PAMAR-296301 format. One record per residue: residue in three letters; x, z, y of N, C-alpha, C, CB in turn. Coordinates in steps of 0.02 Angstrom, whole numbers, padded with zeros to 5 digits, always signed. Glycine has a CB too. Layout:
# PAMAR-296301
ALAXZYXZYXZYXZY...
***
This chain:
# PAMAR-296301
MET+00041+00000-00061+00000+00000+00000+00042+00000+00063-00046+00060+00000PHE+00101+00031+00061+00142+00035+00120+00170-00032+00141+00198+00083+00108ASP+00164-00084+00099+00188-00149+00116+00136-00191+00153+00210-00185+00055GLU+00075-00165+00159+00023-00202+00194+00039-00203+00269-00046-00171+00181PRO+00017-00255+00304+00029-00258+00376+00002-00195+00410-00004-00320+00407ASP+00043-00165+00454+00024-00103+00487-00028-00114+00542+00086-00070+00517ARG-00023-00172+00575-00067-00188+00630-00111-00248+00612-00027-00201+00695PRO-00169-00255+00645-00210-00314+00633-00170-00378+00647-00274-00312+00677ARG-00176-00427+00605-00140-00490+00612-00190-00545+00632-00104-00508+00545TRP-00170-00583+00683-00214-00634+00709-00227-00690+00658-00185-00664+00772ASP-00176-00706+00618-00183-00762+00571-00227-00744+00511-00115-00785+00546THR-00238-00680+00500-00282-00659+00444-00342-00620+00470-00242-00616+00393ASP-00330-00563+00501-00385-00521+00526-00423-00554+00583-00359-00454+00548GLY-00388-00599+00619-00420-00630+00677-00449-00699+00663-00371-00636+00731LYS-00446-00721+00601-00468-00790+00586-00542-00801+00599-00451-00807+00515ASP-00583-00748+00594-00654-00754+00610-00674-00704+00664-00696-00744+00547TRP-00627-00689+00709-00640-00640+00762-00694-00666+00809-00575-00624+00801PRO-00739-00622+00833-00791-00645+00879-00762-00682+00939-00832-00585+00903HIS-00790-00740+00953-00769-00781+01010-00695-00799+01007-00784-00745+01075ARG-00671-00814+00948-00600-00831+00939-00578-00888+00986-00587-00851+00866ALA-00623-00935+00999-00606-00992+01042-00590-00969+01113-00663-01042+01043ALA-00613-00910+01133-00600-00884+01200-00535-00846+01204-00658-00840+01223SER-00499-00839+01149-00439-00797+01145-00375-00835+01163-00432-00768+01076ARG-00329-00799+01191-00260-00823+01199-00214-00763+01202-00252-00868+01263PHE-00149-00775+01197-00099-00721+01199-00055-00729+01261-00056-00720+01134VAL-00043-00673+01295-00007-00673+01358+00049-00622+01356-00056-00659+01417GLU+00107-00641+01380+00164-00594+01386+00162-00562+01455+00232-00630+01374ALA+00160-00495+01457+00159-00460+01521+00183-00389+01511+00087-00460+01551GLY+00226-00366+01556+00250-00297+01554+00286-00279+01490+00194-00251+01564GLY+00317-00327+01457+00352-00314+01395+00308-00312+01333+00389-00250+01400LEU+00244-00328+01341+00196-00327+01285+00167-00397+01274+00140-00276+01297ARG+00146-00409+01213+00108-00470+01198+00035-00449+01193+00133-00505+01131TRP-00006-00476+01238-00075-00456+01245-00122-00507+01214-00093-00445+01318HIS-00175-00483+01181-00230-00526+01162-00283-00522+01216-00260-00505+01092VAL-00302-00580+01244-00349-00583+01299-00403-00634+01283-00313-00601+01366GLN-00465-00617+01299-00520-00665+01294-00547-00679+01364-00576-00638+01247GLU-00563-00742+01377-00589-00763+01442-00652-00804+01432-00536-00802+01482PHE-00702-00792+01475-00766-00825+01472-00786-00846+01543-00820-00779+01441GLY-00828-00897+01548-00856-00916+01612-00815-00968+01648-00863-00856+01655ALA-00841-00989+01707-00808-01041+01746-00747-01014+01782-00858-01070+01797PRO-00692-01053+01783-00630-01030+01816-00640-01011+01889-00577-01083+01812GLY-00686-01044+01925-00694-01030+01996-00742-00974+02012-00718-01091+02030ALA-00773-00943+01962-00820-00889+01974-00784-00824+01991-00865-00878+01912PRO-00817-00776+02022-00786-00710+02035-00761-00680+01970-00836-00662+02070VAL-00703-00648+01973-00672-00620+01912-00699-00551+01897-00595-00618+01920LEU-00719-00542+01834-00741-00477+01808-00691-00455+01755-00813-00480+01780LEU-00656-00400+01767-00610-00372+01718-00646-00321+01676-00549-00340+01753LEU-00645-00331+01609-00679-00287+01562-00627-00250+01519-00728-00327+01516LEU-00631-00184+01517-00586-00144+01475-00627-00102+01425-00542-00098+01518HIS-00612-00110+01361-00646-00072+01309-00621+00000+01306-00637-00106+01241GLY-00653+00040+01264-00634+00110+01257-00587+00123+01200-00696+00152+01249THR-00569+00186+01190-00523+00207+01137-00550+00187+01068-00511+00282+01140GLY-00508+00156+01028-00526+00138+00960-00562+00072+00953-00568+00191+00931ALA-00578+00039+01009-00613-00024+01006-00565-00082+01019-00671-00025+01057ALA-00592-00141+01033-00554-00201+01049-00602-00250+01082-00520-00232+00986THR-00581-00312+01091-00624-00361+01125-00690-00373+01089-00586-00426+01132HIS-00693-00358+01025-00757-00367+00989-00813-00326+01019-00748-00348+00915SER-00794-00273+01056-00844-00229+01087-00887-00267+01137-00809-00171+01122TRP-00861-00323+01164-00896-00362+01214-00929-00425+01185-00849-00382+01270ARG-00934-00429+01119-00957-00492+01088-01027-00512+01111-00956-00486+01013GLY-01069-00463+01128-01136-00479+01152-01139-00480+01228-01185-00429+01126LEU-01103-00436+01261-01108-00429+01334-01070-00483+01372-01082-00361+01354ALA-01009-00501+01349-00968-00548+01387-01001-00616+01398-00902-00559+01350PRO-01033-00646+01347-01066-00710+01360-01123-00706+01411-01093-00738+01296VAL-01158-00650+01413-01211-00641+01463-01182-00637+01533-01253-00577+01447LEU-01129-00597+01541-01097-00589+01606-01061-00653+01628-01048-00531+01605ALA-01041-00694+01580-01006-00757+01596-01050-00807+01631-00978-00788+01532ARG-01116-00796+01632-01161-00838+01671-01151-00828+01746-01234-00825+01652HIS-01120-00772+01764-01111-00754+01834-01038-00746+01855-01149-00690+01849PHE-00994-00732+01806-00925-00715+01821-00876-00752+01775-00914-00640+01815ARG-00814-00753+01796-00759-00769+01751-00738-00703+01720-00699-00806+01788VAL-00753-00693+01657-00742-00629+01623-00673-00630+01590-00797-00616+01571VAL-00633-00579+01605-00567-00570+01575-00567-00504+01536-00510-00572+01629ALA-00558-00508+01471-00563-00448+01428-00503-00444+01381-00629-00449+01387PRO-00456-00399+01393-00400-00390+01348-00411-00336+01295-00338-00374+01387ASP-00373-00340+01240-00364-00282+01197-00315-00236+01232-00339-00302+01125LEU-00331-00172+01239-00285-00125+01270-00224-00115+01225-00320-00057+01283PRO-00168-00093+01253-00107-00083+01213-00120-00038+01152-00053-00052+01256GLY-00094-00061+01095-00101-00023+01033-00167-00034+00999-00092+00048+01046HIS-00211-00072+01029-00277-00085+01002-00284-00159+00983-00332-00064+01052GLY-00322-00171+00930-00334-00240+00911-00270-00278+00900-00376-00275+00963PHE-00261-00333+00937-00205-00378+00926-00153-00374+00982-00230-00449+00920THR-00156-00321+01024-00107-00312+01077-00054-00262+01056-00142-00287+01142ASP+00009-00276+01076+00065-00232+01059+00053-00161+01084+00130-00260+01088PRO+00081-00111+01050+00075-00042+01075+00125-00028+01132+00087+00008+01018LEU+00108+00021+01172+00154+00044+01224+00210+00086+01194+00116+00084+01278PRO+00268+00088+01225+00320+00135+01204+00294+00207+01211+00385+00126+01247ALA+00317+00250+01168+00291+00319+01166+00294+00354+01234+00330+00360+01115GLY+00346+00342+01272+00355+00376+01336+00305+00355+01389+00423+00364+01362THR+00269+00300+01378+00220+00277+01428+00149+00283+01404+00235+00204+01446LEU+00138+00320+01349+00071+00330+01322+00035+00384+01363+00074+00351+01247SER+00008+00364+01419-00028+00409+01464-00078+00367+01503+00021+00447+01512LEU-00122+00400+01539-00169+00363+01580-00134+00323+01634-00219+00411+01612PRO-00087+00352+01672-00051+00311+01721-00011+00255+01688-00004+00355+01762GLY+00018+00268+01629+00056+00217+01593+00012+00159+01571+00090+00247+01534MET-00048+00175+01547-00095+00123+01526-00117+00083+01587-00156+00154+01490ALA-00131+00117+01642-00153+00083+01703-00098+00036+01729-00171+00134+01758LYS-00036+00058+01726+00020+00016+01748+00027-00045+01704+00085+00057+01749ALA+00017-00036+01638+00022-00092+01592-00032-00144+01605+00018-00067+01520VAL-00094-00121+01616-00149-00168+01630-00136-00203+01697-00217-00132+01631ALA-00109-00167+01746-00093-00198+01810-00042-00254+01802-00066-00145+01859ALA+00006-00245+01757+00055-00297+01743+00022-00359+01713+00111-00271+01697LEU-00027-00347+01669-00064-00402+01639-00103-00440+01692-00111-00377+01584VAL-00139-00404+01735-00178-00435+01788-00133-00478+01832-00215-00381+01831ALA-00074-00452+01848-00027-00490+01890-00003-00553+01853+00033-00447+01909ALA+00011-00547+01789+00034-00605+01750-00020-00658+01744+00056-00583+01679LEU-00083-00637+01740-00138-00684+01736-00153-00717+01803-00201-00649+01710GLY-00130-00686+01857-00141-00713+01923-00213-00709+01946-00119-00784+01926VAL-00249-00657+01924-00319-00649+01942-00328-00590+01990-00363-00639+01879THR-00381-00593+02029-00399-00539+02075-00470-00518+02058-00393-00561+02150PRO-00479-00464+02020-00546-00444+01999-00591-00425+02059-00542-00385+01952THR-00648-00459+02062-00699-00441+02111-00741-00383+02086-00744-00501+02127LEU-00747-00380+02020-00785-00327+01987-00745-00303+01928-00856-00352+01966ALA-00743-00239+01917-00708-00210+01859-00755-00164+01822-00643-00172+01882ALA-00757-00171+01756-00803-00131+01716-00767-00108+01653-00867-00171+01698GLY-00778-00045+01635-00744-00019+01576-00789+00030+01539-00680+00016+01596HIS-00779+00032+01473-00816+00079+01431-00774+00140+01417-00838+00045+01366SER-00803+00199+01425-00772+00262+01406-00702+00269+01437-00768+00268+01329ALA-00650+00271+01395-00582+00278+01422-00560+00217+01462-00533+00289+01365GLY-00588+00158+01446-00573+00099+01486-00594+00107+01558-00607+00038+01457ALA-00648+00143+01570-00670+00157+01639-00619+00202+01674-00739+00190+01639ALA-00590+00249+01637-00539+00293+01667-00477+00252+01687-00519+00348+01617VAL-00457+00205+01647-00400+00162+01664-00414+00124+01728-00384+00113+01607LEU-00474+00096+01734-00492+00057+01793-00496+00102+01855-00558+00021+01783ALA-00523+00162+01848-00526+00208+01905-00456+00226+01928-00564+00273+01886ARG-00410+00237+01881-00341+00251+01899-00309+00192+01936-00300+00268+01836MET-00324+00132+01912-00297+00072+01945-00324+00065+02016-00314+00010+01904CYS-00388+00079+02025-00417+00077+02092-00383+00127+02138-00493+00089+02090LEU-00374+00188+02113-00342+00240+02153-00270+00223+02170-00344+00307+02116ASP-00235+00190+02124-00165+00172+02135-00157+00108+02175-00130+00164+02068GLY-00212+00072+02187-00209+00012+02227-00188-00050+02190-00162+00022+02282SER-00185-00047+02123-00164-00107+02085-00221-00157+02076-00138-00087+02017VAL-00283-00134+02085-00341-00178+02090-00386-00151+02145-00380-00183+02022ALA-00425-00196+02176-00470-00175+02230-00536-00211+02223-00439-00189+02300PRO-00573-00197+02168-00637-00230+02158-00688-00207+02209-00663-00218+02088ARG-00738-00249+02221-00793-00229+02265-00842-00184+02230-00828-00290+02293LEU-00840-00185+02163-00884-00141+02123-00848-00120+02060-00950-00178+02106LEU-00849-00055+02046-00823-00027+01984-00883-00002+01942-00772+00032+01998VAL-00885-00023+01879-00940-00004+01835-00911+00034+01775-00981-00066+01811ALA-00939+00092+01760-00919+00132+01702-00976+00134+01653-00897+00203+01723PHE-00964+00110+01592-01013+00117+01538-00997+00182+01501-01012+00055+01490ASN-01038+00234+01509-01025+00299+01478-00951+00318+01489-01041+00297+01402GLY-00931+00318+01552-00861+00327+01570-00834+00396+01553-00852+00314+01642ALA-00772+00397+01527-00736+00460+01515-00695+00476+01577-00689+00454+01451LEU-00728+00503+01627-00698+00513+01693-00689+00587+01711-00738+00479+01745ALA-00709+00631+01666-00704+00703+01679-00677+00738+01617-00773+00733+01699PRO-00640+00793+01627-00615+00830+01569-00672+00856+01526-00571+00889+01591LEU-00659+00863+01461-00709+00892+01417-00723+00964+01438-00685+00889+01343PRO-00783+00988+01429-00799+01057+01451-00764+01110+01410-00874+01068+01448GLY-00747+01165+01443-00721+01224+01409-00656+01213+01371-00772+01250+01363ALA-00651+01248+01314-00590+01245+01273-00577+01176+01245-00594+01295+01216ALA-00629+01134+01240-00619+01067+01212-00570+01026+01252-00686+01030+01209SER-00564+01039+01318-00518+01001+01360-00446+01014+01340-00528+01019+01433LEU-00433+01072+01308-00365+01088+01285-00357+01071+01211-00350+01161+01296LEU-00408+01086+01171-00402+01077+01099-00402+01004+01078-00457+01113+01064PHE-00444+00963+01111-00451+00894+01089-00386+00854+01094-00504+00859+01130PRO-00352+00852+01153-00289+00815+01156-00235+00846+01113-00265+00811+01227SER-00235+00912+01106-00184+00945+01064-00192+00925+00991-00188+01021+01071MET-00255+00923+00968-00267+00903+00899-00249+00830+00888-00341+00915+00880ALA-00267+00787+00936-00250+00716+00931-00174+00707+00930-00280+00676+00989ARG-00138+00749+00969-00065+00744+00972-00035+00762+00905-00037+00789+01027LEU-00060+00814+00874-00035+00834+00808-00048+00780+00756-00068+00899+00785LEU-00106+00749+00758-00122+00695+00711-00078+00634+00724-00195+00677+00716PHE-00067+00620+00789-00027+00562+00807+00045+00570+00784-00029+00551+00883LEU+00072+00631+00790+00141+00643+00771+00153+00643+00696+00164+00709+00800ASN+00100+00653+00658+00106+00651+00585+00103+00577+00563+00049+00693+00550PRO+00158+00549+00536+00159+00477+00520+00110+00458+00466+00228+00457+00499PHE+00086+00506+00426+00040+00489+00372-00034+00487+00394+00048+00539+00316THR-00050+00520+00451-00119+00524+00472-00152+00456+00481-00123+00563+00537PRO-00122+00409+00518-00155+00344+00526-00168+00308+00460-00114+00300+00571ARG-00121+00315+00413-00130+00281+00349-00185+00313+00308-00064+00281+00309ILE-00188+00380+00310-00241+00414+00273-00309+00395+00301-00231+00491+00276PHE-00313+00394+00368-00376+00375+00399-00394+00303+00380-00371+00382+00476ALA-00344+00258+00381-00357+00188+00365-00381+00180+00293-00294+00147+00376TRP-00352+00218+00247-00371+00212+00177-00444+00235+00165-00324+00252+00133THR-00468+00280+00207-00535+00308+00197-00588+00277+00242-00534+00383+00209ALA-00570+00225+00280-00616+00195+00328-00661+00144+00294-00578+00162+00386ASP-00707+00169+00251-00755+00123+00221-00816+00118+00267-00776+00147+00150ARG-00864+00075+00248-00922+00062+00292-00962+00126+00304-00966+00009+00261ALA-00971+00168+00253-01011+00229+00262-00977+00276+00311-01021+00264+00194ALA-00911+00282+00307-00875+00327+00352-00879+00302+00424-00801+00333+00331VAL-00873+00236+00433-00877+00208+00500-00948+00216+00528-00857+00134+00499ARG-00999+00207+00487-01067+00216+00510-01077+00288+00534-01118+00199+00454ARG-01052+00337+00496-01059+00407+00517-01024+00419+00583-01031+00454+00463LEU-00965+00389+00592-00927+00398+00653-00965+00369+00713-00858+00365+00647ILE-00991+00308+00705-01028+00276+00760-01092+00313+00775-01043+00203+00742GLU-01130+00330+00723-01192+00365+00735-01181+00434+00765-01231+00372+00669GLY-01122+00463+00754-01105+00526+00785-01098+00522+00860-01041+00552+00756THR-01093+00461+00887-01090+00451+00960-01159+00438+00989-01044+00393+00977GLY-01210+00437+00946-01278+00424+00969-01297+00351+00968-01285+00450+01038SER-01254+00308+00940-01269+00236+00939-01282+00212+00868-01210+00197+00968ARG-01319+00158+00864-01331+00125+00800-01314+00051+00809-01406+00134+00777LEU-01267+00027+00768-01245-00042+00773-01270-00082+00714-01168-00046+00777ASP-01273-00148+00724-01292-00192+00670-01235-00197+00619-01311-00263+00697PRO-01248-00225+00560-01196-00229+00508-01132-00264+00531-01222-00266+00447GLU-01138-00316+00572-01078-00350+00596-01036-00304+00640-01097-00413+00636GLY-01069-00267+00685-01032-00221+00728-00997-00167+00688-01079-00189+00777LEU-01030-00139+00639-00999-00088+00596-00940-00117+00558-01049-00059+00548ASP-00948-00178+00533-00894-00208+00494-00833-00222+00537-00918-00271+00461LEU-00842-00242+00599-00785-00254+00643-00746-00190+00656-00808-00285+00710TYR-00781-00135+00668-00746-00071+00676-00712-00051+00611-00796-00016+00698ARG-00745-00062+00554-00714-00045+00490-00649-00083+00480-00763-00060+00432ARG-00648-00146+00498-00588-00187+00490-00531-00161+00533-00603-00260+00507LEU-00548-00140+00594-00496-00113+00638-00471-00045+00612-00523-00106+00709PHE-00518-00001+00593-00498+00065+00571-00460+00063+00505-00560+00109+00565ALA-00465+00008+00469-00428+00002+00406-00355-00015+00418-00460-00052+00362LYS-00336-00026+00481-00266-00041+00498-00234+00021+00530-00262-00102+00546ALA-00183+00047+00497-00151+00108+00522-00123+00101+00592-00096+00130+00474GLY-00099+00041+00609-00071+00031+00675-00123+00037+00730-00038-00037+00679HIS-00183+00012+00717-00238+00018+00765-00258+00092+00773-00299-00025+00744VAL-00262+00127+00716-00280+00199+00718-00226+00237+00758-00286+00228+00646ARG-00163+00219+00747-00109+00252+00783-00115+00240+00858-00040+00227+00758GLY-00135+00179+00878-00144+00164+00948-00199+00206+00979-00159+00091+00958ALA-00254+00215+00942-00310+00256+00968-00290+00329+00973-00372+00248+00923LEU-00257+00355+00922-00236+00425+00923-00186+00438+00978-00206+00445+00855GLY-00139+00391+00987-00089+00399+01040-00120+00401+01109-00038+00343+01036MET-00172+00360+01118-00207+00359+01182-00242+00426+01195-00258+00302+01184MET-00275+00453+01144-00310+00517+01152-00262+00575+01159-00356+00529+01092ALA-00205+00571+01124-00157+00626+01125-00126+00637+01194-00102+00614+01074ASN-00122+00583+01233-00090+00587+01298-00139+00578+01356-00035+00535+01303TRP-00202+00591+01343-00255+00579+01393-00267+00642+01433-00319+00557+01358ASP-00240+00645+01493-00249+00701+01539-00297+00679+01595-00181+00727+01568LEU-00359+00702+01591-00409+00681+01640-00413+00727+01700-00476+00676+01607ASP-00377+00783+01698-00382+00831+01753-00361+00801+01820-00339+00893+01738ARG-00303+00767+01819-00278+00737+01881-00325+00682+01905-00207+00708+01871LEU-00349+00640+01859-00396+00587+01879-00458+00617+01910-00415+00543+01819HIS-00484+00669+01879-00545+00701+01904-00535+00728+01974-00568+00757+01856ARG-00476+00757+01987-00462+00782+02054-00458+00724+02104-00396+00821+02054ASP-00427+00669+02083-00417+00613+02129-00480+00573+02143-00365+00567+02101LEU-00531+00580+02101-00591+00538+02109-00626+00550+02175-00638+00551+02052ALA-00616+00607+02206-00648+00621+02270-00626+00573+02324-00632+00693+02291ARG-00569+00540+02314-00546+00491+02364-00553+00419+02339-00473+00504+02381LEU-00592+00408+02287-00605+00341+02262-00656+00307+02308-00630+00342+02188GLY-00633+00261+02348-00677+00229+02396-00716+00170+02368-00638+00206+02454THR-00702+00150+02307-00735+00092+02277-00808+00108+02261-00698+00071+02213ARG-00851+00062+02279-00921+00068+02259-00925+00072+02183-00964+00009+02286THR-00961+00122+02156-00959+00137+02084-01030+00143+02056-00920+00201+02071LEU-01038+00112+01998-01100+00119+01960-01084+00152+01893-01135+00050+01950LEU-01117+00207+01879-01108+00242+01816-01168+00228+01771-01100+00319+01827ILE-01158+00184+01721-01212+00168+01674-01207+00215+01615-01207+00093+01651VAL-01262+00249+01601-01261+00303+01552-01314+00291+01499-01272+00370+01587GLY-01295+00295+01436-01343+00294+01381-01374+00363+01374-01310+00272+01315GLY-01439+00367+01376-01472+00432+01374-01461+00470+01310-01545+00422+01384ASP-01443+00435+01255-01432+00468+01191-01357+00477+01175-01465+00428+01135ASP-01314+00469+01225-01242+00475+01213-01225+00546+01189-01203+00459+01278LYS-01194+00550+01130-01173+00615+01103-01098+00626+01110-01192+00619+01030ALA-01062+00576+01135-00990+00583+01145-00975+00612+01214-00955+00516+01136ILE-01011+00587+01265-01003+00611+01333-01073+00628+01359-00967+00558+01379ALA-01085+00690+01374-01151+00712+01395-01176+00673+01455-01151+00787+01410PRO-01236+00644+01453-01262+00605+01509-01262+00644+01575-01331+00582+01495ASP-01272+00709+01573-01273+00749+01634-01207+00745+01671-01289+00821+01618THR-01153+00731+01634-01087+00727+01665-01085+00675+01721-01033+00711+01613ALA-01119+00619+01709-01119+00565+01759-01153+00587+01823-01152+00503+01731PHE-01208+00623+01818-01244+00645+01878-01202+00695+01918-01312+00677+01858THR-01166+00739+01883-01121+00786+01918-01064+00748+01951-01094+00839+01869LEU-01037+00699+01915-00980+00661+01940-01000+00620+02001-00953+00614+01886ALA-01060+00592+02001-01082+00550+02057-01082+00588+02123-01151+00522+02043LYS-01093+00654+02120-01093+00694+02180-01022+00702+02209-01123+00763+02166ARG-00971+00692+02167-00902+00698+02190-00875+00633+02219-00857+00721+02132LEU-00905+00578+02201-00881+00513+02222-00910+00493+02289-00897+00460+02169PRO-00871+00461+02332-00895+00443+02398-00952+00392+02397-00839+00415+02438ASP-00953+00347+02348-01003+00293+02347-01021+00277+02275-00978+00229+02385ALA-01067+00315+02245-01082+00307+02174-01156+00314+02161-01043+00357+02133ARG-01179+00278+02110-01247+00283+02086-01246+00288+02010-01290+00222+02109VAL-01298+00317+01982-01305+00324+01910-01364+00282+01887-01314+00398+01889ALA-01356+00245+01832-01412+00210+01800-01418+00237+01730-01401+00132+01800LEU-01471+00274+01717-01483+00303+01651-01525+00255+01610-01519+00373+01658ILE-01498+00235+01552-01534+00190+01507-01555+00230+01447-01489+00128+01487ARG-01618+00242+01442-01644+00284+01388-01644+00247+01321-01715+00308+01405GLY-01634+00286+01268-01638+00258+01201-01574+00228+01175-01691+00208+01199LEU-01520+00229+01214-01456+00201+01192-01402+00256+01193-01434+00142+01237GLY-01350+00247+01152-01298+00297+01146-01234+00279+01181-01284+00310+01075HIS-01178+00304+01154-01113+00294+01186-01092+00221+01187-01060+00335+01150LEU-01114+00182+01139-01098+00111+01136-01159+00070+01159-01077+00090+01064ALA-01188+00091+01214-01249+00058+01239-01239-00016+01249-01271+00090+01304HIS-01181-00036+01273-01168-00107+01288-01165-00149+01225-01103-00114+01326GLU-01152-00118+01167-01153-00154+01104-01223-00153+01073-01102-00124+01055GLU-01259-00099+01083-01327-00093+01055-01376-00141+01088-01352-00022+01063ASN-01372-00147+01154-01420-00189+01190-01384-00220+01250-01482-00148+01213PRO-01343-00271+01238-01304-00301+01293-01346-00331+01348-01259-00353+01265GLU-01403-00361+01332-01445-00392+01383-01471-00339+01432-01504-00430+01351ARG-01491-00283+01405-01519-00229+01447-01465-00199+01492-01550-00174+01403VAL-01406-00189+01464-01350-00162+01504-01329-00212+01557-01291-00144+01458ALA-01326-00276+01538-01307-00328+01586-01355-00331+01645-01303-00396+01552ALA-01420-00323+01632-01470-00325+01685-01457-00270+01736-01540-00319+01656VAL-01439-00210+01713-01426-00154+01758-01363-00169+01799-01418-00088+01719LEU-01310-00194+01766-01249-00211+01802-01261-00264+01854-01195-00235+01752LEU-01298-00316+01836-01310-00371+01882-01353-00350+01941-01343-00429+01846GLU-01398-00304+01930-01439-00277+01986-01394-00246+02039-01489-00224+01959GLU-01344-00206+02016-01299-00175+02063-01250-00226+02093-01259-00118+02029ALA-01229-00275+02054-01184-00326+02079-01218-00366+02134-01162-00373+02022GLU-01282-00379+02126-01319-00414+02179-01321-00372+02242-01391-00431+02155ALA-01335-00308+02235-01338-00263+02293-01271-00259+02329-01361-00193+02272ALA-01216-00265+02290-01149-00262+02319-01126-00329+02346-01099-00237+02267GLY-01169-00381+02337-01150-00447+02361-01099-00482+02318-01124-00443+02430VAL-01094-00461+02254-01045-00489+02209-01074-00546+02168-01018-00435+02162ALA-01139-00542+02152-01170-00594+02111-01245-00594+02123-01155-00585+02036GLU-01277-00650+02110-01349-00654+02113-01378-00634+02046-01372-00725+02133ALA-01431-00595+02047-01462-00571+01985-01536-00562+01996-01429-00505+01962PRO-01575-00564+01942-01646-00552+01948-01660-00482+01975-01681-00560+01880ARG-01710-00477+02017-01727-00411+02045-01766-00371+01995-01766-00419+02110GLY-01762-00304+02006-01801-00259+01963-01759-00230+01907-01860-00294+01934VAL-01770-00168+01890-01735-00134+01836-01782-00129+01777-01710-00064+01858ALA-01755-00138+01717-01797-00137+01657-01832-00069+01651-01755-00152+01595PRO-01893-00068+01624-01929-00005+01614-01888+00044+01573-01996-00017+01580GLY-01887+00106+01594-01849+00157+01558-01779+00166+01583-01847+00140+01485ASP-01755+00122+01629-01689+00128+01658-01696+00158+01727-01653+00058+01660THR-01660+00212+01740-01672+00251+01801-01612+00249+01847-01689+00323+01783PRO-01613+00209+01902-01559+00211+01950-01566+00271+01997-01556+00146+01991VAL-01510+00301+02015-01511+00359+02059-01463+00348+02116-01493+00424+02020
***
């Protein structure tokens, strides 16, 4: 078993990857990145960043919908999917933000809108604060923008660090990542995915290198500084929240919005942490409503029933 490829391989694991025709590989910041692009080259650029443990497959439903209005640029984050991992010394939120900034510079794009899921939203917020991107609208899908409550803020990264440092942990996890285990993991976040979505996560989690990338990201994730800095985030921000999210409490977004200079919350009832995968059309409608208000894109007026903008 130890002779099996450690990381997902494009020539085998990627041969039927969602939207493979939209994929290309880019050298930036010392890494080889897997990037997918959708939409017309002259449209406003939308940068999409997935969350911990995911990859570009996370946008398989949402990206084509948003591509009707934007040029969508969606990379695999370092250590995830088909993108090279970061060196150990740069495995941090600022390190990840710097790496993505290098990619954006190499692509020669200027994001008008930036959207990220969970930890991907934290990377984008850090980039906005550091000035490496200046979108007119920042969108967080169930964003991980605040420290976990209580002792969990200390225990969670410490436990992830111990698992990351054990060289056998990623392989053990990969060996046990069958469909039933992945379904339990996803449903534990409050989301329910179709068989294709579950199978894509199973394929990624079966690769020890991908698991190592996710653990490394969590092990070095210090949200305290980001949370303090958010008070000076001048970017217009939309916090899209799945009402059934069990990974990040929906109430967190409402508390966070009070700290941000220009933020609104859109609560989408009946969806969990992976709301954008469960119902991409519904999530896209909420995003486009705010994009229209920000003058970034034209979109149909009105919010879907059950979705509550604040």
